[in-house]
Every structure is written in structure tokens, then in C-alpha cells.
C-alpha positions as CSV (number, residue, x, y, z in Angstrom):
1,X,67.6,298.4,221.6
2,X,70.2,295.0,221.4
3,X,70.5,292.5,219.3
4,X,69.0,288.9,220.0
5,X,71.6,286.6,221.6
6,X,72.3,283.8,219.0
7,X,69.5,280.8,219.3
8,X,70.9,277.3,220.8
9,X,69.8,275.8,217.1
10,X,71.6,278.5,214.9
11,X,75.1,278.0,216.9
12,X,74.6,273.6,216.0
13,X,74.6,274.1,212.4
14,X,77.3,277.0,212.8
15,X,79.4,274.1,214.1
16,X,78.1,271.6,211.9
17,X,79.1,273.4,208.7
18,X,82.5,274.7,210.6
19,X,83.5,270.9,211.2
20,X,83.0,269.9,207.9
21,X,84.4,273.4,205.8
22,X,87.1,272.8,208.3
23,X,87.8,269.0,208.4
24,X,86.9,267.4,204.8
25,X,89.6,270.3,202.9
26,X,92.4,268.9,205.5
27,X,91.8,265.5,205.0
28,X,91.3,265.8,200.9
29,X,94.9,267.4,201.3
30,X,96.2,265.1,203.6
31,X,95.4,261.9,200.5
32,X,92.4,260.8,202.4
33,X,88.6,260.2,201.1
34,X,86.2,263.4,202.4
35,X,84.5,260.5,204.0
36,X,86.6,259.9,207.0
37,X,87.5,264.1,207.1
38,X,83.9,264.0,208.0
39,X,84.2,260.8,210.3
40,X,87.1,263.0,212.4
41,X,85.1,265.7,212.3
42,X,82.2,264.2,213.7
43,X,84.4,262.9,216.9
44,X,85.8,265.9,217.5
45,X,83.2,267.9,218.0
46,X,80.2,265.2,219.1
47,X,79.9,263.6,223.0
48,X,83.2,261.9,223.5
49,X,85.3,265.5,221.5
50,X,84.6,268.9,222.6
51,X,81.0,267.8,223.6
52,X,79.6,270.5,221.6
53,X,76.9,268.1,220.7
54,X,74.8,265.4,223.2
55,X,72.3,263.3,221.4
56,X,73.9,262.5,217.8
57,X,71.0,260.4,217.3
58,X,69.0,262.8,216.8
59,X,71.0,264.3,213.8
60,X,71.3,260.5,212.5
61,X,67.7,260.6,212.2
62,X,67.7,264.0,210.8
63,X,71.3,262.6,208.4
64,X,69.4,259.7,207.6
65,X,67.9,261.6,205.0
66,X,71.4,261.9,202.8
67,X,71.4,258.2,202.4
68,X,68.0,258.8,201.1
69,X,68.4,261.1,198.5
70,X,71.7,258.7,197.4
71,X,70.0,256.0,196.9
72,X,67.7,258.2,195.0
73,X,69.7,259.3,192.5
74,X,71.5,255.4,192.2
75,X,68.1,254.7,191.8
76,X,67.9,257.4,188.3
77,X,71.1,255.9,186.9
78,X,69.4,252.0,187.3
79,X,67.4,251.6,184.5
80,X,64.8,249.3,184.5
81,X,66.5,247.5,182.0
82,X,70.1,248.1,183.1
83,X,68.6,246.8,186.1
84,X,66.9,243.8,184.6
85,X,70.9,243.5,183.1
86,X,72.4,243.3,186.3
87,X,70.1,240.2,187.7
88,X,72.9,237.7,187.9
89,X,75.0,240.0,189.8
90,X,72.6,241.2,192.2
91,X,70.7,237.4,193.0
92,X,74.0,235.7,191.7
93,X,76.7,236.8,192.9
94,X,75.2,239.2,195.3
95,X,73.4,235.9,197.3
96,X,77.0,234.0,196.6
97,X,79.0,237.5,198.9
98,X,76.6,237.4,201.5
99,X,75.4,233.8,202.3
100,X,79.3,233.2,202.8
101,X,80.2,236.3,204.5
102,X,76.8,236.0,206.6
103,X,78.5,232.4,208.1
104,X,81.6,233.3,208.7
105,X,80.9,236.3,210.4
106,X,78.7,234.2,212.8
107,X,81.3,231.6,213.4
108,X,83.5,234.9,214.7
109,X,80.9,236.0,216.9
110,X,80.4,232.3,218.2
111,X,84.3,232.8,218.7
112,X,84.9,235.4,220.8
113,X,81.7,234.1,223.4
114,X,77.9,235.7,221.8
115,X,75.2,232.9,221.9
116,X,74.1,231.7,218.8
117,X,71.2,234.0,218.1
118,X,73.2,237.1,218.9
119,X,76.4,235.9,216.9
120,X,74.3,235.5,214.0
121,X,72.1,239.1,214.3
122,X,76.2,240.4,215.0
123,X,77.2,238.5,211.6
124,X,74.3,239.9,209.4
125,X,74.3,243.5,210.8
126,X,78.1,243.7,209.8
127,X,77.3,241.6,206.6
128,X,75.2,245.1,205.2
129,X,78.2,247.3,204.1
130,X,77.7,251.3,204.4
131,X,76.3,252.2,200.5
132,X,77.2,255.8,201.4
133,X,80.9,255.4,202.1
134,X,81.4,252.7,199.4
135,X,79.6,254.7,197.0
136,X,81.0,258.1,198.0
137,X,84.8,256.2,197.1
138,X,83.5,254.8,194.0
139,X,82.1,258.0,192.9
140,X,84.8,259.7,193.9
141,X,87.1,257.8,191.3
142,X,84.5,257.4,189.2
143,X,84.3,254.0,188.9
144,X,80.6,253.3,189.6
145,X,79.7,253.4,186.1
146,X,82.5,250.8,185.0
147,X,82.0,247.1,185.0
148,X,83.5,246.5,188.4
149,X,82.0,249.4,190.0
150,X,78.6,247.6,189.1
151,X,79.3,244.8,190.2
152,X,79.9,246.2,193.5
153,X,76.9,248.5,193.2
154,X,74.5,245.3,192.6
155,X,75.7,243.5,195.9
156,X,75.1,247.1,197.7
157,X,71.9,246.6,196.1
158,X,70.8,243.0,197.2
159,X,72.5,244.3,201.3
160,X,70.1,247.2,201.3
161,X,67.1,245.3,200.5
162,X,68.2,242.1,203.2
163,X,67.3,244.8,205.8
164,X,63.4,243.9,205.2
165,X,63.7,240.6,206.0
166,X,66.8,241.0,208.3
167,X,63.6,242.9,210.5
168,X,61.5,240.3,210.2
169,X,63.6,237.3,211.3
170,X,64.4,240.0,214.0
171,X,60.7,239.7,215.2
172,X,60.4,235.9,214.4
173,X,63.1,234.7,216.8
174,X,62.9,237.3,219.9
175,X,62.6,235.2,222.7
176,X,59.2,238.0,224.3
177,X,56.0,237.0,223.7
178,X,54.4,237.6,220.2
179,X,52.4,240.5,219.7
180,X,48.3,239.5,219.1
181,X,47.9,238.3,215.9
182,X,51.0,235.9,215.8
183,X,54.7,235.8,215.1
184,X,53.2,237.2,211.3
185,X,51.3,240.6,211.5
186,X,49.6,239.7,208.6
187,X,48.2,243.5,208.0
188,X,51.8,245.2,208.6
189,X,52.9,243.0,205.9
190,X,49.9,243.7,203.8
191,X,49.6,247.6,204.5
192,X,53.8,247.8,203.4
193,X,53.1,245.7,199.8
194,X,49.4,247.8,199.1
195,X,52.6,251.1,200.1
196,X,55.0,249.6,197.9
197,X,52.0,248.9,194.6
198,X,50.9,252.1,195.7
199,X,54.8,253.6,195.0
200,X,55.2,251.8,191.8
201,X,52.6,252.8,190.4
202,X,52.0,256.2,190.9
203,X,56.1,256.4,189.6
204,X,54.2,254.3,186.4
205,X,51.6,257.1,185.6
206,X,51.7,260.0,188.6
207,X,55.3,261.7,187.8
208,X,55.6,262.3,184.2
209,X,52.4,263.9,183.9
210,X,53.5,266.7,187.0
211,X,57.1,267.3,186.1
212,X,55.0,268.0,183.0
213,X,53.1,270.2,184.4
214,X,55.3,272.6,186.3
215,X,58.2,272.3,183.8
216,X,55.4,274.6,181.6
217,X,55.7,277.0,184.6
218,X,59.4,277.1,183.5
219,X,59.6,278.2,187.7
220,X,63.0,276.6,188.8
221,X,62.0,276.4,192.7
222,X,59.4,274.6,192.5
223,X,60.6,272.0,189.9
224,X,63.3,271.8,193.0
225,X,59.9,271.4,195.7
226,X,58.8,268.8,193.3
227,X,61.5,266.7,193.3
228,X,62.2,266.9,197.0
229,X,58.9,265.6,197.4
230,X,58.4,263.0,195.0
231,X,61.7,261.3,197.5
232,X,60.5,262.4,201.1
233,X,57.4,261.8,200.2
234,X,58.2,258.1,198.3
235,X,60.6,257.5,201.8
236,X,57.7,258.3,204.1
237,X,55.0,255.9,202.1
238,X,57.7,253.1,202.7
239,X,58.0,254.3,206.6
240,X,54.4,254.0,206.5
241,X,54.3,250.3,205.5
242,X,57.1,249.2,207.4
243,X,60.0,249.3,204.9
244,X,63.2,251.2,204.9
245,X,62.9,254.8,203.8
246,X,66.1,254.0,201.5
247,X,64.2,251.4,199.7
248,X,61.1,254.1,199.0
249,X,64.3,256.6,197.8
250,X,65.3,254.2,195.0
251,X,62.4,252.5,193.6
252,X,61.2,255.9,192.6
253,X,64.3,256.7,191.2
254,X,64.0,254.0,189.3
255,X,60.6,254.5,188.0
256,X,61.8,257.9,186.7
257,X,65.3,256.5,185.3
258,X,63.6,256.2,182.2
259,X,61.7,260.0,182.9
260,X,62.7,263.0,180.1
261,X,63.5,264.9,183.3
262,X,66.1,262.9,185.2
263,X,68.9,264.9,184.7
264,X,66.5,267.7,185.8
265,X,66.0,266.1,188.7
266,X,69.1,265.0,189.4
267,X,70.9,268.2,189.1
268,X,67.9,269.2,192.0
269,X,68.7,267.1,194.7
270,X,72.2,266.6,194.1
271,X,73.1,269.6,196.5
272,X,70.4,268.1,199.2
273,X,72.3,264.9,198.7
274,X,75.7,266.2,199.0
275,X,75.0,268.6,202.8
276,X,72.6,265.7,203.7
277,X,74.9,263.2,203.1
278,X,77.8,264.9,205.0
279,X,75.6,265.4,207.7
280,X,75.1,262.2,207.9
281,X,78.7,261.2,208.2
282,X,79.2,263.9,211.2
283,X,76.4,262.2,213.0
284,X,78.1,258.5,212.4
285,X,81.7,260.0,214.2
286,X,79.4,261.5,217.0
287,X,77.9,258.4,217.4
288,X,81.4,256.0,218.4
289,X,80.9,255.8,222.2
290,X,84.9,256.4,222.6
291,X,83.9,255.7,226.6
292,X,82.1,251.8,225.4
293,X,85.3,251.4,223.1
294,X,87.7,252.6,226.2
295,X,86.0,250.3,228.2
296,X,85.5,247.2,226.6
297,X,88.9,247.8,223.9
298,X,90.6,244.9,223.5
299,X,87.6,242.9,222.4
300,X,86.4,246.1,220.4
301,X,89.9,246.1,218.6
302,X,90.4,242.5,218.2
303,X,86.8,242.4,217.0
304,X,87.3,245.1,214.7
305,X,90.2,243.3,213.5
306,X,88.2,239.7,213.0
307,X,85.3,240.5,211.7
308,X,86.9,243.0,209.0
309,X,89.8,240.3,207.7
310,X,87.2,238.3,207.7
311,X,85.0,240.1,206.0
312,X,87.6,240.8,202.9
313,X,88.8,237.9,203.0
314,X,85.2,236.0,201.8
315,X,85.0,239.2,199.6
316,X,88.2,238.3,197.5
317,X,88.2,234.7,197.8
318,X,83.8,234.7,196.2
319,X,85.1,237.4,193.3
320,X,88.3,235.4,192.5
321,X,85.8,232.1,192.0
322,X,83.2,234.6,189.9
323,X,86.7,235.0,187.4
324,X,87.4,238.7,188.7
325,X,91.3,239.7,188.2
326,X,93.4,239.8,191.3
327,X,93.3,243.8,191.3
328,X,89.9,244.1,191.4
329,X,89.4,241.5,193.9
330,X,91.6,242.7,196.4
331,X,89.7,246.6,195.2
332,X,85.9,245.0,196.1
333,X,87.5,243.7,199.2
334,X,89.0,246.2,200.9
335,X,85.5,248.8,200.2
336,X,83.4,246.3,201.2
337,X,84.7,244.5,204.6
338,X,83.1,247.6,207.1
339,X,80.1,247.3,208.5
340,X,77.1,249.8,207.8
341,X,74.6,252.2,208.8
342,X,71.7,249.4,208.6
343,X,73.1,247.1,211.3
344,X,72.8,250.5,214.0
345,X,68.8,249.6,213.0
346,X,69.0,246.3,213.2
347,X,71.3,246.4,216.6
348,X,68.6,248.4,217.7
349,X,65.9,246.4,216.8
350,X,67.5,243.4,218.4
351,X,68.1,245.3,221.4
352,X,63.9,245.9,221.4
353,X,63.1,242.3,220.3
354,X,65.8,241.0,223.2
355,X,67.8,238.9,220.9
356,X,71.5,240.8,222.2
357,X,71.5,243.0,225.7
358,X,72.5,246.4,225.6
359,X,76.3,246.1,226.2
360,X,76.5,243.9,223.1
361,X,74.7,246.4,220.9
362,X,76.7,249.3,222.0
363,X,79.6,247.5,221.0
364,X,78.8,245.8,218.0
365,X,77.4,249.7,217.1
366,X,81.3,251.3,217.3
367,X,82.6,248.3,216.0
368,X,80.7,249.4,212.5
369,X,81.6,252.6,213.8
370,X,85.5,252.3,213.3
371,X,84.9,249.7,210.3
372,X,83.3,252.4,208.9
373,X,86.6,255.0,210.1
374,X,88.8,252.9,209.2
375,X,87.3,251.7,205.3
376,X,89.5,254.6,204.0
377,X,92.4,255.0,205.9
378,X,92.6,250.9,204.6
379,X,91.5,251.7,201.0
380,X,95.2,254.3,201.4
381,X,97.3,252.1,203.1
382,X,95.6,248.6,200.0
383,X,97.0,251.1,197.0
384,X,100.4,250.4,197.4
385,X,99.9,246.6,196.8
386,X,97.0,246.4,194.4
387,X,98.9,245.3,191.0
388,X,98.2,247.2,187.6
389,X,94.9,245.9,186.1
390,X,94.8,244.8,182.7
391,X,92.3,246.6,180.7
392,X,89.5,243.8,179.8
393,X,87.6,244.7,176.9
394,X,84.2,245.5,178.8
395,X,85.9,248.1,180.4
396,X,87.8,249.3,177.3
397,X,84.6,249.6,175.6
398,X,82.4,251.1,178.4
399,X,85.8,253.5,179.0
400,X,84.8,254.4,174.7
401,X,81.4,254.9,175.4
402,X,81.8,257.8,177.5
403,X,84.8,259.6,176.4
404,X,83.2,259.1,173.0
405,X,79.4,260.1,173.3
406,X,78.3,263.8,172.4
407,X,76.1,266.3,174.2
408,X,73.6,268.0,172.1
409,X,72.0,271.1,174.3
410,X,69.1,272.6,172.5
411,X,67.2,270.2,169.6
412,X,65.5,272.6,167.3
413,X,65.4,272.9,164.1
414,X,69.5,273.4,163.6
415,X,70.2,270.1,166.5
416,X,68.1,267.7,164.6
417,X,69.6,268.2,161.4
418,X,73.2,268.2,163.3
419,X,71.4,264.8,165.7
420,X,71.3,262.5,162.3
421,X,74.7,262.9,160.9
422,X,76.2,261.2,164.5
423,X,73.8,258.8,164.2
424,X,73.7,257.8,161.3
425,X,77.6,256.5,162.7
426,X,76.0,255.0,165.5
427,X,77.5,257.8,167.8
428,X,76.3,257.6,171.1
429,X,74.3,261.3,172.1
430,X,73.0,262.7,175.0
431,X,70.1,265.7,173.6
432,X,68.8,268.0,176.5
433,X,66.4,270.9,176.4
434,X,64.3,272.7,178.4
435,X,61.6,273.3,176.4
436,X,58.6,270.7,177.6
437,X,57.1,270.8,174.0
438,X,59.7,269.7,172.1
439,X,60.7,266.9,174.4
440,X,57.2,265.6,173.8
441,X,57.4,266.0,170.2
442,X,60.4,265.0,169.7
443,X,59.6,261.4,171.7
444,X,56.9,261.2,169.2
445,X,59.4,260.8,166.8
446,X,61.4,258.2,168.0
447,X,64.2,260.4,169.7
448,X,65.1,260.2,173.4
449,X,66.0,263.9,175.0
450,X,65.7,264.6,178.2
451,X,64.6,267.7,180.1
452,X,67.4,270.4,181.5
453,X,68.2,273.7,181.7
454,X,72.2,274.0,179.5
455,X,73.3,276.9,181.4
456,X,73.0,275.2,185.2
457,X,76.3,274.1,185.7
458,X,74.6,271.1,187.9
459,X,72.4,269.9,184.9
460,X,75.5,270.3,183.0
461,X,77.5,267.6,185.6
462,X,74.1,265.5,186.0
463,X,73.8,265.1,181.6
464,X,77.5,263.5,181.6
465,X,79.4,266.6,180.1
466,X,82.1,265.6,182.1
467,X,82.8,263.0,180.4
468,X,81.7,263.9,177.0
469,X,84.2,264.6,173.9
470,X,82.6,267.5,172.3
471,X,79.8,269.5,173.5
472,X,77.3,271.0,170.7
473,X,75.2,274.5,171.7
474,X,72.3,274.5,169.2
475,X,69.9,277.0,171.1
476,X,68.5,279.9,169.4
477,X,69.0,282.1,171.6
478,X,72.4,283.9,171.9
479,X,72.7,285.1,174.9
480,X,72.0,281.4,176.2
481,X,74.4,280.1,174.3
482,X,77.0,282.5,175.2
483,X,76.6,281.8,178.8
484,X,76.8,278.3,177.8
485,X,80.0,278.1,176.0
486,X,81.6,280.2,178.5
487,X,80.4,278.1,181.4
488,X,81.3,274.9,179.4
489,X,84.3,275.9,178.0
490,X,85.5,276.6,182.0
491,X,84.5,273.7,183.3
492,X,85.1,270.7,180.7
493,X,88.0,271.6,179.4
494,X,88.1,267.8,177.7
495,X,85.6,268.5,175.7
496,X,85.4,270.0,172.1
497,X,82.8,272.4,171.9
498,X,80.9,273.2,168.4
499,X,78.7,276.5,169.1
500,X,75.7,277.3,166.9
501,X,76.1,281.8,166.2
502,X,73.4,284.0,165.5
503,X,74.8,286.5,163.7
504,X,78.7,287.4,162.9
505,X,79.0,290.0,165.4
506,X,78.4,287.0,167.8
507,X,80.1,284.4,166.0
508,X,83.0,286.9,166.6
509,X,82.3,286.8,170.4
510,X,81.9,283.0,170.8
511,X,85.8,282.2,168.8
512,X,86.9,285.4,171.2
513,X,85.3,282.8,174.6
514,X,87.4,279.7,172.8
515,X,84.9,277.6,171.0
516,X,86.9,275.1,168.8
517,X,83.8,274.9,165.4
518,X,80.7,278.0,165.3
519,X,79.0,278.2,162.0
520,X,76.6,281.0,161.8
521,X,72.9,279.4,161.4
522,X,71.7,280.9,157.9
523,X,75.3,280.8,156.7
524,X,75.3,277.5,154.7
525,X,72.0,277.4,154.0
526,X,71.9,280.6,152.4
527,X,75.2,280.1,150.4
528,X,73.0,276.5,148.7
529,X,70.1,279.0,147.3
530,X,72.0,281.2,145.9
531,X,74.0,278.8,144.3
532,X,70.1,276.8,143.2
533,X,69.7,280.7,142.7
534,X,72.7,281.0,139.5
535,X,72.1,277.7,138.1
536,X,67.9,278.5,137.6
537,X,68.9,281.8,135.9
538,X,71.1,279.5,133.6
539,X,74.8,279.6,134.8
540,X,76.3,276.0,135.0
541,X,76.1,274.1,137.9
542,X,80.1,273.8,138.3
543,X,80.1,277.7,137.4
544,X,77.8,278.3,140.2
545,X,79.9,276.0,142.7
546,X,82.6,277.6,142.2
547,X,81.3,280.6,142.4
548,X,79.8,279.4,146.0
549,X,82.8,278.5,147.5
550,X,84.8,281.7,146.6
551,X,81.7,283.8,147.8
552,X,83.0,281.3,151.4
553,X,86.3,281.6,151.1
554,X,86.5,285.1,150.9
555,X,83.9,285.1,154.1
556,X,86.2,283.7,155.8
557,X,89.2,285.9,154.9
558,X,86.7,288.1,155.6
559,X,86.1,286.8,159.4
560,X,89.7,286.5,159.9
561,X,90.9,290.0,159.2
562,X,88.0,291.0,161.4
563,X,88.7,288.7,164.4
564,X,92.4,290.2,164.1
565,X,91.4,293.7,164.0
566,X,88.8,293.3,167.0
567,X,86.2,295.8,164.9
568,X,83.5,293.8,162.3
569,X,83.7,297.0,159.9
570,X,87.0,295.6,159.2
571,X,86.4,293.6,156.4
572,X,84.5,295.5,154.7
573,X,86.7,295.7,151.7
574,X,86.0,291.9,150.5
575,X,82.4,292.5,150.9
576,X,80.6,292.1,147.5
577,X,78.0,294.8,147.2
578,X,75.8,296.2,144.3
579,X,76.8,300.0,144.4
580,X,80.5,301.6,144.9
581,X,81.3,305.3,145.9
582,X,83.9,306.4,144.2
583,X,85.5,304.9,141.3
584,X,83.9,300.9,140.8
585,X,86.7,298.5,141.1
586,X,85.4,294.8,139.4
587,X,86.0,292.0,141.4
588,X,85.9,289.9,138.0
589,X,87.0,290.7,135.4
590,X,83.3,291.4,132.7
591,X,82.9,288.0,130.6
592,X,81.4,290.5,128.1
593,X,80.9,293.7,126.6
594,X,78.3,296.0,127.8
595,X,75.2,296.4,125.6
596,X,73.0,299.7,125.0
597,X,69.7,297.8,126.6
598,X,67.5,301.2,125.8
599,X,69.1,302.4,122.0
600,X,66.5,304.8,121.8
601,X,67.6,306.8,125.5
602,X,68.8,310.1,124.6
603,X,71.7,309.6,127.3
604,X,75.0,308.8,125.3
605,X,77.0,306.2,127.7
606,X,80.2,306.7,126.2
607,X,79.9,310.3,127.6
608,X,82.7,311.0,130.4
């Protein structure tokens, strides 16, 4: 029986994956961003390269889910209170930057011969910076959570939300006859508001109970499916309401940012986000119309240079006016000098509305794609001109807060007591546990802990293990503890690893695995218990304490001996027992002479 030939779809999938696997490592090895690798890979296999794909728009529509998932993850990091604290940067800095850049870029469009509305649309599309490109570059540098990174994120959020009023403005400025119902379709507006309200209501009252039920089932694949369902469902709801899918995903992420399941959800989404976002950049590379660029190469090249320089100058001036340092302002200008993915949507809507013709739309699309492709190169080239940025106090504090955090894995009785010492010194801790009942119970007592499986590397990354100074493994299962220790020791070498051991044998295993500190879960409590027993038996309190310290010291010597010999029986001679084969050798001299307890006994104790 002959084998079936591979399907065309499977071949395309293999080619897409191969382009990413080949191009990205090569560009990373050359010191460039992975974004540039994806764009180059897409250009190579696209209709203007090797022609293995002829319809990049079809792939782009699917790949836009990568941007949707990306904004969902961004939303997970934006707690409502944190988002509220950024309101001045979002609506102040963001509005100022968008307004100035739009006016300046409209002037550039007019200078290149575009008429009023077309120049405005071209400028507005180019103002919408590529969130995917900038966030990827910030993420690779680890700058997203730093103060200057948060300013960039704030502006990006406002730019993403700006697409909604811009699309409405396109319909308003359209020279074509309005649809029945006038310029404003009040039913569509009402539907959009209703969909947004439904999403917020579901996020506030339905999502946490849903994940709580699924967590009890302890089926990992169901939790992953539920996370994808939330993201795609929110995107679909926004699309039905005529709003951007990415906006729905972001709102859903913000609503779940306070959830105890945040780290677990982020870990479940992360692999899909990475793959689809890579696919998005591949599709953008394919969409670069080299024929249109070649036909109007002088115009396209001049527009790219003029628009990128104009936008960068405006961003730099605004950053300086808002008291950013020269280095920070230059960095922001270089990162945000390009157009973005929402420009494709705006140009397509404007062409359909008759505001721009097809030629202008194709030219501006090529300009945006080229600007996205050039940004990683410009960032690399600008490094030599970047001055050393003096660390301001807020940056130092942010770095201190991040490096000073402790990740506690497991919040049973042991973890609860251990956490009290850290919290008493105001040390920032992140706590995760995979027992949903424990999570709910701890919340009732005022603790904020997250649902997450500590044996998963993606969950540990989402929980901040990569920036933690110490990771305390307080789980009550020896196999789970050993697995977590091995994972943490290999993946997060910057962190001190402390572990709760089950017994002596387990303690030896943990030390060999490289933990910085371990303690048997009952050792110290048993010592204190024995010390109290001595006091109750009439032994002086100081003498009881010295005896406890003696036992602790002997146990340490025994442990070192066992560790060196690699045999748990090597320390037996140091063990204080109540039986002794052969001739007994007391560990300490008798404190008083022996006495006959039963004088009537016929046994003579002095007999040999």
C-alpha cells in the first residue's frame, strides 16, 4: 500500500516553522532582534521571495491572534490599581505624543503631495506604533517593568485604543453616501458598549469561579483550554461589537490580573503567544510588496526616512519636555519611530471608504512594513550613541524591589510560618500553591497567594523566579520538592534555594542537588519539644538548652559524616541510643552514683 502524499497545508506549516527555526537563531547570533529574523524569514518564503506563499493576508488574519494573546499577557501584568497609577502617563504623555506626532506627520504627508484627509489618514496610521515589535524588544531587554519601560507601555496602550475612534472617524469623513441610519450607526455603538459591558461583567463575576472549579479537577489540559477560551472568547465578543479583538483580550487580562490564577494562566498562554506572534511577524514580512516598493522606490524610501525621523524627533522632544533624561528620550524615540499593525486595518478601512486610493494604501502599507523591519536595525545602530543612563532613585528602587523578592512555593503549615519572618521585615514575597482550597483559605486570612504548579518551568517564570533573590521550596511531598529543586537550580542560578526536606535521606539528596539551605520539617520542633520535656522533668532550663544544642551539634556532625561517606549509616556511631551492644560507652560522665531501686531483689548488681 503506497503512502499518502503530504497535504499542501502540512507543507506550508513545515515551511513556516522552518523559516522561523532557521532565520531567528541566525539573526540572534548576529546580534539582531528576533523580530528582524521573523521578518526576514517571511520575506524569503513570501510571494516576493521564493514564492512558497501567495496570500500572506490569509496568514496575517490568523497570526493576528498572536497580537491578541500578547495584549492579554500585557493585561495580566496591568492590575487595575497599577493601571490607574499610570493614568497620567496614558492620558497625559500618551495624548501629547499622539497629538504632536499626528500633526507633524500630516505635514509630511501634505509635503509629499497627499490631499488633506489622505495625509491625515497616512499620518494617523503611522502614529500607531507596533505594540508587538516594541514589546518584544523591551521584553528581550527586560525593561517592561522598569519606569521608562512603563512609560512606553502606557503610550502603546493609548495608541492601541485609538484605533476605535479612528475607524469611526474614517466612516465620518467618507465621501461616499452614508449607510441607512446616518453617519452614526447608533445600533452599532450600542452593541459595542453592550459587548464591552458584558465582558467586564463576566470578568468580575464569572472567570474566577470558573477557574476555581477547573482547578479542583486537576486536569492541566482543561485549564489550558479554559485560558485560551477566555482570550479568544473576549476577542470574539469585541469583534461582534465592532471593536478591536486586541482590546477585548487586554480588558480580559486586566480583569484577571488580580486573580489567584494569574501566573498559571500566563504560563498556559505563553507558548501559544510566542508561536502565533512569531507567525505574525512572518506574515508581515511576506506582506512587504517588493513590486510596489520597486515601482515607487524613491517615494517609498523618502517617505520611510521622513516619517521615521519626524516621529522620532517629536517623541524625543516630548520626552525631554516631560523631564526624561537624554538617554531615555533617545531610547524611546528609536523604539517608537515605526508604524504598526493597526495601520493595515486603518488603511484598508480608509480605502474601502474612498478616503485614499488603492495605490496610496499599498504605498503606505509598504512604508509601515519597512519601518517595522528597520526598527531592530536602527536600535542596534543607535546603541553606540546611547549615553550611560544615570540610574534615578525610582529605577534603583524598582531594581531593588525585583531583586529582593522571594518566591515561596507551597503554603501549607510550614510555608505559612516561614513567610511570617519575611513579611515581618517587609520583604516582598510571591507565594504559589497548587491546592485551590489552600488558596481560597489563605485569602480569607488576608494572604495573597496565586494558584500555580511549581514543577512547571513556565509557571516559575511567570511567578518571577528569574528575578527572585531566593526561592523557598516549602512543599510537603518529597518527590515534588526534589523535582522543583532540580528545576530551580538549573534554570535560576541567580537565586538562593532553600528547601524543606522530608527526612534525613531526603535532606542528603537535596544537599547533593545543590540547595543553599535545607531543614528537616520536624527537626527543630522536635528539639524544642524534647527541651521542654527536660524542663518538665525538673532539669534546669539553661541545662536543657545546652543539651538541645549538644544534640543539634551531634546531629550536624553526623550529617556531615554521612554526606562525605555517601552512606546514611556512616553516622550511626554519633547517634544517642537507649541500647548498646557489647560494652556500653557512655557519651557523658554519670552525674551521680547508681542506686538500688529495689533492695529486696535477689539480684546482686555488683556481680560481674
